[in-house]
VOMAR-151611 format. One line per 3 residues: their letters; for each residue x, y, z of N, C-alpha, C, O, CB. Coordinates in Angstrom, 1 decimal. Each point is the difference from the previous one (the first is absolute). Glycine has a CB too. Example, Ala and Ser with C-alpha at 12.3 -4.5 7.8 and 13.67 -1.06 7.14 Angstrom:
% VOMAR-151611
AS) 13.2,-5.7,7.8,-0.9,1.2,0.0,0.9,1.2,0.0,1.0,0.0,0.7,-2.9,-1.2,0.5 ~ 1.5,2.3,-1.9,0.9,1.1,0.0,-0.8,1.1,0.8,0.5,1.1,0.1,0.7,-1.7,-2.3
***
This chain:
% VOMAR-151611
MAQ) -194.8,138.9,-53.4,-0.3,-0.6,1.3,-1.2,-0.9,-0.1,-0.9,0.2,-0.8,1.9,1.8,1.9 ~ -1.0,-2.9,-0.2,-1.1,-1.0,0.1,-1.3,0.6,0.5,0.1,0.9,0.9,1.6,-2.7,-0.5 ~ -2.8,1.3,-0.9,-1.3,0.5,0.5,-0.3,-0.7,1.4,0.1,-1.2,0.1,-0.9,1.6,-2.5
LNY) 0.5,0.4,3.4,-0.2,-0.5,1.3,-1.5,0.1,0.4,-0.4,1.0,0.6,2.8,-0.4,0.1 ~ -3.2,-1.5,-1.2,-1.5,0.0,0.1,-0.5,0.1,1.4,-1.0,0.6,0.2,0.9,-1.9,-2.3 ~ 0.8,0.7,3.1,-0.5,0.0,1.3,0.3,1.2,0.8,-0.4,0.2,1.1,0.7,-2.6,-1.1
LVH) 0.5,3.3,-0.6,0.5,1.2,0.8,-0.4,1.3,-0.7,0.6,1.1,0.4,1.3,-2.5,0.4 ~ -2.8,1.4,-1.7,-0.3,1.2,-0.8,-0.5,1.2,0.8,0.2,1.1,-0.4,-0.7,-2.6,-1.4 ~ -0.1,1.3,3.0,-0.6,1.1,0.8,1.0,0.5,1.1,-0.4,0.8,0.8,-1.9,-1.8,-1.3
YPP) 3.5,0.5,0.5,1.0,0.4,1.0,0.8,1.2,-0.6,0.0,0.2,-1.2,0.1,-2.6,2.2 ~ 0.5,3.1,-0.1,0.8,1.2,-0.4,1.1,-0.4,-1.0,0.6,-1.1,0.1,-1.1,2.2,2.1 ~ 0.8,-0.2,-3.2,1.0,-0.4,-1.0,1.4,-0.3,0.6,0.7,-0.9,-0.6,-1.9,2.4,-0.9
QLI) 1.6,-0.9,2.6,1.3,-0.3,0.5,0.1,-1.5,0.5,1.0,-0.6,-0.1,-0.7,3.0,0.8 ~ -1.4,-2.9,-0.1,-0.1,-1.4,0.4,0.1,-0.9,-1.2,0.7,-1.0,0.0,-2.1,1.7,2.1 ~ 0.6,-0.4,-3.1,0.0,-0.8,-1.2,1.4,-0.1,-0.6,0.4,-1.0,-0.4,-2.8,1.6,0.0
QQI) 3.1,0.6,0.4,1.3,0.0,-0.6,1.0,-0.8,0.8,0.8,-0.7,-0.6,-1.3,3.0,-0.2 ~ 0.4,-2.3,2.2,0.8,-0.9,0.8,-0.2,-1.5,-0.3,1.0,-0.7,-0.2,-1.0,2.5,2.0 ~ -1.2,-2.2,-2.0,-0.3,-1.4,-0.3,0.4,-0.3,-1.4,0.6,-1.1,-0.2,-2.6,1.1,1.7
QTL) 1.9,0.9,-2.5,0.4,-0.2,-1.3,1.6,-0.2,0.0,0.5,-0.8,-0.8,-2.5,2.1,-0.2 ~ 2.7,-0.5,1.8,1.4,-0.1,0.0,0.4,-1.4,0.6,0.9,-0.6,-0.5,-0.7,3.1,0.8 ~ -0.8,-2.9,0.8,0.3,-1.3,0.6,-0.3,-1.1,-1.0,0.8,-1.0,-0.1,-1.3,1.9,2.4
LAE) -0.6,-0.8,-3.0,-0.3,-1.0,-1.0,1.0,-0.1,-1.1,0.4,-1.0,-0.4,-2.8,1.4,1.0 ~ 2.7,0.8,-1.2,1.0,0.1,-1.1,1.4,-0.5,0.4,0.7,-0.7,-0.8,-2.0,2.6,-0.1 ~ 1.7,-1.7,2.2,1.3,-0.5,0.4,0.0,-1.4,0.6,1.0,-0.5,0.4,-0.5,2.8,0.1
GRL) -1.7,-2.9,-0.5,-0.1,-1.4,0.4,0.1,-0.1,1.5,0.3,-1.1,0.5,0.6,0.3,-2.6 ~ -1.2,1.8,2.9,0.1,0.0,1.4,-1.3,0.0,0.8,-0.1,0.0,1.2,2.2,1.2,-1.5 ~ -3.2,-1.3,-0.5,-1.4,0.0,0.7,-0.2,-1.3,0.8,-0.5,0.1,1.1,-0.4,1.3,-3.0
ADY) 1.4,-2.5,1.4,-0.2,-1.3,0.7,0.8,0.1,1.3,-0.5,-0.4,1.1,0.2,-0.9,-3.2 ~ 1.5,1.9,2.1,0.8,0.1,1.2,-0.6,0.9,1.0,0.0,-0.3,1.2,2.0,-0.1,-2.5 ~ -2.6,1.5,0.8,-0.7,0.9,0.9,-1.2,-0.7,0.7,-0.1,0.1,1.3,0.7,1.8,-2.8
LLN) -1.4,-2.7,0.8,-1.1,-0.7,0.6,0.4,-1.1,0.9,-0.5,-0.2,1.1,-0.8,0.8,-3.1 ~ 2.3,-1.4,1.6,0.5,-1.1,0.8,0.6,0.5,1.3,0.0,-0.7,1.0,0.3,-0.7,-3.1 ~ 0.4,2.5,2.0,0.6,0.6,1.2,-1.1,0.4,1.0,0.2,-0.2,1.2,1.8,1.0,-2.5
KYP) -3.1,-0.2,0.8,-1.0,0.5,0.9,-1.0,-1.1,0.4,-0.4,0.0,1.2,0.6,2.1,-2.4 ~ -0.4,-3.1,0.4,-0.9,-1.1,0.2,0.7,-1.3,-0.4,-0.2,-0.5,-1.1,-1.9,1.9,0.8 ~ 2.9,-2.0,1.2,0.9,-1.1,-0.5,-0.6,-1.3,-0.3,0.5,-0.8,-0.8,1.1,1.9,2.2
QPH) -2.8,-1.4,-0.8,-0.6,-1.4,-0.3,-1.5,0.1,0.0,-0.6,0.8,0.5,2.6,-1.8,0.6 ~ -2.5,0.0,-1.8,-1.5,-0.1,-0.1,-0.6,-0.6,1.3,0.7,-0.6,0.8,-0.5,0.3,-3.3 ~ -1.5,0.5,2.7,-0.7,-0.5,1.2,-0.2,-1.5,-0.1,0.4,-0.6,-1.1,-1.5,2.8,1.3
TLT) 0.6,-2.8,0.8,-0.2,-1.5,0.0,-1.5,-0.4,0.0,-0.3,-1.1,0.3,2.5,0.9,0.9 ~ -3.1,1.2,-1.4,-1.4,-0.3,0.0,-0.5,-0.4,-1.3,-0.8,0.6,-0.7,0.5,1.1,2.5 ~ 0.8,-2.9,-2.3,-0.4,-0.4,-1.3,-1.3,-0.8,-0.1,-0.5,-0.1,-1.1,2.9,0.0,0.7
SER) -2.8,-0.5,1.5,-1.3,-0.7,-0.1,-1.2,1.0,0.2,0.2,1.0,0.6,0.9,-3.1,0.3 ~ -2.2,1.7,-1.4,-1.2,0.9,0.2,-0.4,0.0,1.4,-0.6,1.1,0.4,-0.1,-1.6,-2.8 ~ 0.9,-0.5,3.1,-0.4,0.0,1.5,0.9,1.0,0.7,-0.5,0.7,0.9,-0.3,-3.2,-1.0
ALY) 2.1,2.5,-0.2,0.8,0.9,0.7,-0.3,1.5,-0.4,0.0,0.9,0.9,1.8,-2.7,-0.9 ~ -2.2,2.0,-1.2,-0.4,1.3,-0.5,-1.3,0.4,0.7,-0.1,1.2,0.5,1.2,-1.6,-2.7 ~ -2.0,-0.5,2.4,-1.3,0.3,0.6,0.3,0.4,1.5,-0.6,1.0,0.5,-0.7,-2.6,-2.0
DFA) 2.1,0.8,2.2,0.3,0.3,1.4,0.7,1.3,0.1,-0.3,0.8,1.0,0.5,-3.2,-0.6 ~ 0.7,2.7,-1.3,0.7,1.3,0.0,-1.0,1.2,-0.1,0.0,1.0,0.8,2.1,-2.1,-1.8 ~ -3.0,1.0,0.0,-1.0,1.0,-0.2,-1.0,0.1,1.2,-0.3,1.1,0.4,0.5,-1.5,-2.9
LTL) -0.6,-0.7,3.0,-0.9,0.0,1.2,0.6,0.6,1.2,-0.6,0.7,0.8,-0.4,-2.7,-1.7 ~ 2.3,1.8,1.1,0.7,0.6,1.1,0.0,1.6,-0.1,-0.3,0.7,0.9,1.8,-2.8,-0.7 ~ -1.2,2.5,-1.4,0.0,1.5,-0.3,-1.4,0.5,0.2,-0.2,1.1,0.6,2.1,-1.3,-2.2
KND) -2.9,-0.5,1.1,-1.4,0.5,0.1,-0.4,0.1,1.5,-0.6,0.9,0.4,0.1,-2.0,-2.6 ~ 0.8,0.0,3.0,-0.3,0.0,1.4,0.7,1.1,0.8,-0.5,0.5,1.0,0.1,-2.9,-1.2 ~ 1.6,2.7,-0.2,0.8,1.1,0.7,-0.6,1.4,-0.3,0.0,0.8,0.9,2.0,-2.3,-1.1
YLR) -2.5,1.7,-1.0,-0.3,1.4,-0.4,-1.5,0.2,-0.4,-0.5,1.1,0.1,2.8,-0.9,-0.9 ~ -3.0,-1.3,0.4,-1.3,0.2,-0.6,-1.0,-1.0,0.7,-0.8,-0.6,-0.7,1.8,1.4,-1.5 ~ -0.9,-1.0,3.5,-0.7,-1.0,0.7,-1.5,0.1,-0.3,-0.7,-1.0,-0.1,2.4,1.0,1.9
SSK) -2.3,1.3,-1.9,-1.4,0.1,-0.1,-0.5,0.0,-1.5,-1.2,0.0,-0.2,1.3,1.4,2.3 ~ 0.8,-1.6,-3.0,-0.4,-0.1,-1.4,-0.5,-1.4,-0.3,0.2,-0.9,0.8,1.5,2.6,-1.4 ~ -2.4,-1.8,-0.5,-0.6,-1.3,-0.4,1.1,-1.0,-0.2,1.1,0.3,-0.3,-3.1,0.9,-0.8
PVS) 1.7,-2.5,1.4,1.0,-1.0,-0.1,0.4,-0.3,-1.5,-0.7,0.3,-0.9,-0.3,-1.3,3.0 ~ 2.2,0.5,-2.2,0.6,-0.4,-1.3,-0.1,-1.6,0.0,0.5,-0.6,0.8,1.1,2.7,-1.0 ~ -2.3,-2.6,-0.9,-0.1,-1.4,0.0,1.1,-0.7,-0.8,0.2,-1.2,0.3,-2.6,1.5,-0.2
KVI) 3.1,0.4,-0.9,1.0,-0.7,-0.8,1.1,1.0,-0.4,-0.3,1.2,-0.4,-1.4,-2.8,-0.5 ~ 3.0,1.2,1.0,1.1,0.8,-0.5,0.9,-1.0,-0.7,0.5,-1.0,0.5,-0.6,2.7,1.4 ~ 0.2,-1.5,-3.2,0.8,-0.9,-0.9,0.9,0.7,-1.0,-0.2,1.2,-0.2,-1.7,-2.8,0.4
YDD) 2.9,0.9,-0.6,0.8,0.4,-1.2,-0.8,-0.4,-1.2,-0.5,-1.1,-0.1,2.7,0.9,1.4 ~ -2.2,1.1,-2.3,-0.8,-0.2,-1.2,1.0,0.2,-1.2,0.5,1.1,-0.2,-2.7,-0.3,1.3 ~ 2.3,-1.8,-1.9,0.9,0.1,-1.2,-0.6,0.9,-1.1,0.8,0.4,-0.9,0.0,-2.7,1.4
KIH) -2.0,2.6,-0.5,-0.7,0.7,-1.1,0.0,1.5,0.2,-0.3,0.7,-0.9,-1.0,-2.7,0.5 ~ 1.5,2.5,1.6,-0.2,1.4,0.3,0.8,0.9,-0.9,-0.5,0.9,-0.6,0.0,-1.5,3.0 ~ 1.8,0.5,-2.4,0.9,0.9,-0.7,-0.3,0.1,-1.5,0.0,1.0,-0.6,1.7,-1.5,2.3
IIN) -2.0,-0.7,-2.2,-0.3,0.0,-1.5,-1.3,0.6,-0.3,-0.1,0.8,-1.0,1.5,-2.9,0.8 ~ -2.5,1.7,0.8,-1.3,0.4,-0.3,-0.4,1.4,0.5,-0.4,0.8,-0.8,-0.2,-3.2,0.8 ~ 0.8,2.6,1.2,-0.4,1.2,0.7,1.0,1.2,0.1,-0.3,1.1,0.3,-1.2,-2.6,0.9
HAL) 2.7,1.2,-1.6,1.1,1.0,0.1,0.0,0.6,1.4,0.2,1.2,0.2,-0.4,-0.7,-2.6 ~ 0.1,-1.4,3.4,0.0,0.4,1.4,0.9,-0.9,0.8,0.4,-1.0,-0.5,-2.8,1.8,0.3 ~ 2.8,-0.4,1.4,0.9,-0.8,0.8,-0.8,-0.8,1.1,0.5,-1.0,0.5,1.3,2.7,-0.9
GLH) -3.0,-1.3,0.7,-0.9,-0.7,0.9,-1.4,0.5,-0.2,-0.2,1.1,-0.6,2.1,-1.3,2.2 ~ -2.8,-0.6,-1.2,-1.4,0.4,-0.1,-0.8,-0.3,1.3,0.3,-1.0,0.6,-0.2,0.5,-3.1 ~ -1.0,1.3,2.8,-0.9,-0.2,1.1,-1.4,-0.1,-0.6,-0.5,0.9,-0.7,2.0,0.3,2.4
TTI) -2.1,-2.4,-1.5,-1.4,-0.2,-0.6,-0.9,-0.4,1.1,0.4,-0.6,1.0,0.6,0.0,-3.2 ~ -2.3,0.9,1.9,-1.1,-0.5,0.9,-0.8,-0.9,-0.9,-0.5,0.4,-1.0,0.5,1.7,2.5 ~ -0.2,-3.3,-1.0,-0.8,-1.0,-0.7,-1.3,-0.2,0.7,0.0,-0.2,1.2,2.1,-1.0,-2.0
ARV) -3.2,1.4,0.1,-1.3,-0.1,0.6,-0.6,-1.3,-0.4,0.0,-0.4,-1.2,-0.4,2.9,1.2 ~ -0.1,-3.3,1.0,-0.7,-1.3,-0.3,-1.3,0.0,0.8,-0.1,0.5,1.1,2.4,-1.7,-1.5 ~ -3.3,0.5,-0.3,-1.2,-0.2,0.7,0.0,-1.3,0.7,0.4,-1.1,-0.6,-1.6,2.4,-1.1
QGK) 0.9,-1.3,3.0,0.0,-1.2,0.8,-1.4,0.0,0.7,-0.3,0.7,1.0,2.8,-0.7,-0.6 ~ -3.4,-0.9,-1.0,-1.3,0.0,0.5,-0.7,1.3,-0.3,-0.1,0.4,-1.2,0.7,-2.0,3.0 ~ -1.1,2.3,-0.8,-0.7,1.3,-0.2,0.9,1.2,0.3,-0.4,1.1,-0.1,-1.7,-2.2,0.7
RLK) 3.4,0.8,-0.4,0.9,1.0,0.4,1.0,0.2,-1.1,0.4,-0.9,-0.8,-0.7,0.4,3.2 ~ 0.8,1.8,-2.5,1.1,0.3,-0.9,1.2,0.2,0.8,0.1,0.8,0.9,-1.7,0.3,-2.6 ~ 2.6,-1.9,1.5,1.3,0.0,0.7,1.1,0.6,-0.9,0.1,-0.4,-1.1,-0.8,-1.6,2.5
AKS) 1.4,2.9,-0.8,1.1,0.6,-0.7,1.3,-0.4,0.7,0.2,0.1,1.2,-1.6,1.9,-1.9 ~ 2.4,-2.4,-0.2,1.3,-0.4,0.5,1.1,0.9,-0.6,-0.1,0.2,-1.2,-0.7,-2.6,1.6 ~ 1.7,2.8,0.3,1.1,0.8,-0.5,1.2,-0.9,-0.3,0.3,-0.9,0.8,-1.0,2.9,0.5
EIR) 1.3,-1.8,-2.5,1.2,-0.8,-0.4,1.1,1.0,-0.4,-0.3,1.0,-0.6,-1.2,-3.0,-0.1 ~ 2.7,1.6,0.9,1.1,0.7,-0.4,0.9,-0.9,-0.9,0.3,-1.1,0.4,-0.3,2.6,1.7 ~ 0.3,-1.0,-3.3,0.8,-0.8,-0.9,1.3,0.8,-0.2,-0.1,1.2,-0.4,-1.9,-2.3,-0.7
IAA) 3.1,0.5,1.2,1.3,0.6,-0.1,0.7,-0.6,-1.3,0.0,-1.2,-0.2,0.2,1.6,2.7 ~ 0.4,0.4,-3.3,0.6,-0.5,-1.2,1.1,-1.0,0.4,0.7,0.2,0.9,-1.1,2.0,-2.1 ~ 0.5,-3.3,0.4,0.9,-1.1,0.3,1.5,0.5,0.0,0.8,-0.6,0.6,-2.4,-1.0,-1.6
LFR) 1.9,2.7,0.3,1.3,0.6,0.0,0.5,0.2,1.5,1.2,0.0,0.2,-1.7,1.1,-2.4 ~ -0.4,-0.8,3.1,0.3,0.3,1.4,0.4,-1.2,0.8,0.2,0.1,1.2,-1.7,1.9,-1.4 ~ 1.5,-3.2,-0.4,0.6,-1.2,0.7,1.5,0.2,0.2,0.5,-0.7,0.9,-2.4,-0.8,-1.8
RVP) 2.5,2.3,0.1,1.5,0.1,0.0,0.5,1.4,0.1,0.8,0.5,-0.8,-0.8,-2.6,-0.6 ~ -0.5,2.8,2.4,0.4,1.4,0.2,0.4,0.1,1.5,-0.4,-0.9,0.8,-1.1,1.8,-2.7 ~ 2.1,0.2,2.3,0.3,0.2,1.4,-1.4,0.2,0.8,-1.0,0.4,-0.5,3.2,0.7,-0.1
LEF) -2.1,-1.5,1.9,-1.2,0.1,0.8,-0.6,1.4,0.0,-1.2,0.2,0.1,2.1,-2.0,1.3 ~ 0.0,2.8,-1.4,-0.5,1.4,0.0,-1.0,0.3,-1.1,-1.0,0.7,0.1,3.2,0.0,1.0 ~ -1.8,-1.2,-2.3,-0.9,0.2,-1.2,-1.3,-0.7,0.2,-1.1,0.5,-0.3,3.1,-0.2,-1.2
LRM) -2.0,-1.6,1.9,-1.2,-0.7,0.2,-0.9,0.7,1.1,-1.2,0.1,-0.2,2.4,-2.3,-0.4 ~ -0.5,2.6,1.7,-0.8,0.7,1.0,-0.7,1.3,-0.6,-1.1,0.2,0.4,2.7,-1.1,1.4 ~ -0.9,1.6,-2.6,-0.5,1.2,-0.6,-1.3,-0.3,-0.8,-1.0,0.7,0.1,3.3,0.4,-0.1
IVV) -2.2,-2.1,-0.8,-1.1,-0.4,-0.9,-1.2,-0.5,0.9,-1.2,0.3,-0.2,2.8,-0.9,-1.7 ~ -1.3,-0.2,2.9,-1.1,-0.5,0.9,-0.6,1.1,0.8,-1.3,0.1,0.1,2.5,-2.3,0.1 ~ -0.4,3.2,0.3,-0.6,1.1,0.6,-0.9,0.8,-0.9,-1.0,0.5,0.4,3.1,-0.4,1.1
HEL) -1.6,0.1,-2.7,-0.8,0.7,-1.0,-1.4,-0.7,-0.2,-1.0,0.7,0.0,3.1,0.1,-1.2 ~ -2.1,-2.1,1.0,-1.3,-0.7,-0.2,-0.8,0.0,1.2,-1.2,0.1,-0.1,2.3,-1.5,-1.6 ~ -0.5,1.3,2.9,-0.8,0.0,1.2,-0.6,1.4,0.3,-1.1,0.1,0.5,2.6,-1.8,0.4
AHL) -0.8,2.7,-1.3,-0.6,1.4,0.1,-1.3,0.1,-0.8,-0.8,0.8,0.4,3.1,0.1,0.0 ~ -2.4,-1.6,-1.4,-1.3,0.0,-0.8,-1.2,-0.6,0.7,-1.1,0.3,-0.4,2.5,-0.4,-1.6 ~ -1.1,-0.6,3.1,-1.1,-0.5,0.8,-0.8,1.2,0.6,-1.2,0.0,0.2,2.5,-2.1,0.4
RER) -0.6,3.2,-0.3,-0.6,1.2,0.7,-0.1,1.1,-1.0,-1.0,0.8,0.1,2.0,-1.5,2.0 ~ -0.1,0.9,-3.0,-0.1,1.1,-1.0,0.1,-0.5,-1.4,0.9,-0.7,-0.4,0.2,2.2,2.1 ~ -2.2,-1.3,-2.5,-0.1,-0.5,-1.3,0.9,0.7,-1.0,0.6,-0.6,-0.9,-2.9,0.0,1.4
DHD) 2.4,1.9,-0.4,0.7,0.8,-1.0,1.4,0.3,0.5,0.4,0.0,1.2,-2.5,1.1,-1.9 ~ 3.0,-0.7,-0.3,1.4,0.4,0.3,0.0,1.5,0.3,0.5,0.8,-0.8,0.4,-2.7,-0.7 ~ -1.4,2.2,2.7,-0.1,1.4,0.3,0.9,0.3,1.3,0.8,-0.9,0.4,-3.1,1.0,-1.4
KAF) 2.2,1.1,1.5,0.9,0.3,1.1,-0.2,-0.9,1.2,0.9,-0.4,0.7,-1.0,2.8,-1.5 ~ -1.2,-2.7,1.1,-0.3,-0.9,1.2,0.6,-1.4,-0.3,0.5,-0.7,1.0,-2.6,2.0,-0.5 ~ 2.1,-1.8,-1.7,0.5,-1.3,-0.3,1.5,0.0,0.3,0.5,-0.9,0.6,-2.3,0.6,-2.4
YKL) 2.5,1.3,1.3,1.5,0.0,0.1,0.4,0.2,1.5,1.0,-0.4,0.5,-0.8,1.2,-2.9 ~ -1.0,0.0,3.1,0.2,0.2,1.4,-0.1,-1.3,0.8,0.8,-0.3,0.9,-1.7,2.6,-1.1 ~ -0.1,-3.2,-0.2,-0.2,-1.3,0.6,1.2,-0.9,-0.3,0.5,-0.7,0.8,-3.0,1.0,-0.9
CEH) 3.0,-0.2,-1.2,1.1,-0.8,-0.4,1.2,0.4,0.8,0.8,-0.9,0.5,-1.7,0.7,-2.8 ~ 1.2,1.5,2.5,1.1,0.4,0.8,-0.2,-0.4,1.5,1.0,-0.2,0.7,-0.7,2.1,-2.3 ~ -1.5,-1.9,2.1,-0.2,-0.5,1.4,0.4,-1.4,0.1,0.7,-0.4,1.0,-2.6,2.0,-0.7
MEP) 1.6,-2.5,-1.2,0.4,-1.4,0.0,1.4,-0.2,-0.3,0.6,-1.0,0.5,-2.9,0.4,-1.1 ~ 2.9,1.4,-0.3,1.4,-0.1,-0.4,0.6,1.4,-0.2,-0.2,0.6,-1.0,-0.3,-2.9,-0.2 ~ 1.2,2.7,2.3,0.5,1.4,0.0,0.9,0.3,-1.3,0.0,1.2,-0.4,-0.2,-1.2,2.9
AYH) 0.9,-0.9,-3.0,0.8,0.2,-1.1,-0.7,-0.3,-1.3,0.7,-0.3,-1.0,1.3,-0.3,2.4 ~ -3.3,0.6,-1.4,-0.8,-0.4,-1.2,0.5,0.7,-1.3,0.2,-0.7,-1.0,-2.2,0.3,2.5 ~ 2.1,1.7,-1.5,0.4,0.7,-1.2,1.4,-0.3,-0.5,0.2,-0.1,-1.2,-1.8,1.9,1.9
QLE) 2.5,-2.0,0.2,1.4,-0.4,-0.4,-0.1,-1.4,-0.6,0.7,-0.2,-1.0,0.3,1.7,2.7 ~ -1.7,-2.4,-1.1,-0.1,-1.3,-0.5,-0.7,-0.1,-1.4,0.4,-0.8,-0.8,-0.4,0.0,3.2 ~ -1.0,1.6,-2.5,-0.7,0.1,-1.3,1.0,0.5,-1.1,0.0,-0.6,-1.1,-2.2,1.0,2.2
FDL) 3.0,0.6,-0.8,1.0,0.4,-1.0,1.0,-1.1,-0.3,0.3,-0.2,-1.1,-0.6,2.6,2.0 ~ 0.9,-3.0,0.2,1.0,-1.1,-0.2,-0.6,-1.1,-0.8,0.7,-0.6,-0.8,0.4,1.3,2.9 ~ -2.4,-1.0,-1.9,-0.6,-1.1,-0.7,-0.1,0.4,-1.5,0.2,-0.8,-0.9,-1.6,0.1,2.9
RVY) 1.1,1.9,-2.3,-0.1,0.5,-1.3,1.4,-0.1,-0.7,0.1,-0.3,-1.2,-2.0,1.9,1.8 ~ 2.9,-1.3,0.2,1.4,-0.1,-0.5,0.3,-1.5,-0.4,0.6,-0.3,-1.0,0.1,2.4,2.4 ~ -1.2,-3.0,-0.5,0.2,-1.4,-0.2,-0.7,-0.5,-1.3,0.5,-0.7,-0.7,-0.3,0.4,3.2
LTH) -1.4,0.8,-2.6,-0.8,-0.4,-1.2,0.7,0.6,-1.3,-0.1,-0.6,-1.1,-2.1,0.6,2.5 ~ 2.8,1.2,-1.3,0.7,0.5,-1.1,1.2,-0.9,-0.3,0.3,-0.2,-1.2,-1.0,2.6,1.8 ~ 1.4,-2.9,0.4,1.1,-0.9,-0.2,-0.5,-1.2,-0.7,0.7,-0.5,-0.9,0.5,1.4,3.0
IDH) -2.3,-1.5,-1.7,-0.5,-1.2,-0.6,-0.3,0.3,-1.5,0.3,-0.9,-0.9,-1.3,0.1,3.1 ~ 0.4,1.9,-2.5,-0.3,0.4,-1.4,1.3,0.0,-0.9,0.0,-0.4,-1.2,-2.0,1.7,2.0 ~ 3.1,-0.8,-0.2,1.2,0.2,-0.8,1.1,-1.1,0.1,0.8,-0.1,-0.9,-1.3,2.5,1.2
AGE) 0.5,-3.1,0.9,1.1,-1.0,0.2,-0.5,-1.3,0.5,0.8,-0.9,0.1,0.7,2.8,0.3 ~ -2.7,-2.1,0.0,-0.5,-1.2,0.5,-0.1,0.0,1.5,0.4,0.9,0.7,0.6,-2.1,-2.6 ~ -1.5,0.1,2.5,-0.2,-0.1,1.5,1.3,-0.1,0.7,1.0,-0.6,-0.5,-3.2,-0.5,0.1
LYT) 2.3,1.6,1.6,1.1,-0.1,0.9,0.0,-1.2,0.8,1.0,-0.7,0.2,-0.9,3.1,-0.1 ~ -1.3,-2.7,0.4,-0.2,-1.1,1.0,-0.6,-1.2,-0.7,-1.2,-0.3,0.1,0.9,1.9,1.8 ~ 1.1,-2.3,-2.7,-0.5,-1.1,-0.9,-0.3,-1.3,0.7,-0.8,-0.8,-0.5,2.1,1.9,-1.3
TTP) -0.6,-1.4,2.9,-0.3,-1.2,0.7,-1.0,0.2,1.2,0.1,1.0,0.7,2.2,-1.9,-1.4 ~ -3.2,0.0,0.8,-1.0,0.1,1.1,0.6,-0.6,1.2,0.4,-1.2,0.0,-2.3,1.2,-1.6 ~ 1.9,0.7,2.7,0.6,-0.6,1.3,-0.9,-1.1,0.5,-1.2,0.0,-0.3,2.2,2.2,0.8
QR) -0.4,-3.1,0.1,-0.8,-1.1,0.6,-0.5,0.3,1.4,0.6,0.7,0.7,0.8,-2.3,-2.0 ~ -2.6,1.2,1.6,-0.7,0.3,1.2,0.2,-1.1,1.0,-0.5,0.0,1.1,-1.2,1.5,-2.3
***
């Protein structure tokens, strides 16, 4: 059976189901049936507006986000899907900190649900630094289906590892 790197911490029966779908060539059908098309937020401005709307809806009192971009280097260098960073700059006698969110470029061509899950994850880091119980509770507050979407995203990444991307064309905005 194929090694499923993104699913190693899930129960064996779930892993077996995904391995069976993969071996029978039905994993793509499963994903396309559940998430038929990619989102249309391909520009960085649209991504920023999307993230800002979520932030304003759920984290209004958190520090502002100055930049939200797709980053081609994330997946290769950091083995991450998104990053939340704080950039400190000296301006005169003051130290200014700006929060930035970088999303792996892979997410330009995925369903909106997956993009939302990644953005919610990175926004949650504005309030909670660690991946602890409070962090995941905040993620679930912003996206009630967070854990299911995380699992489905891991299944999608498994599909990419073994068969390639499903959503190969970028929709026009």
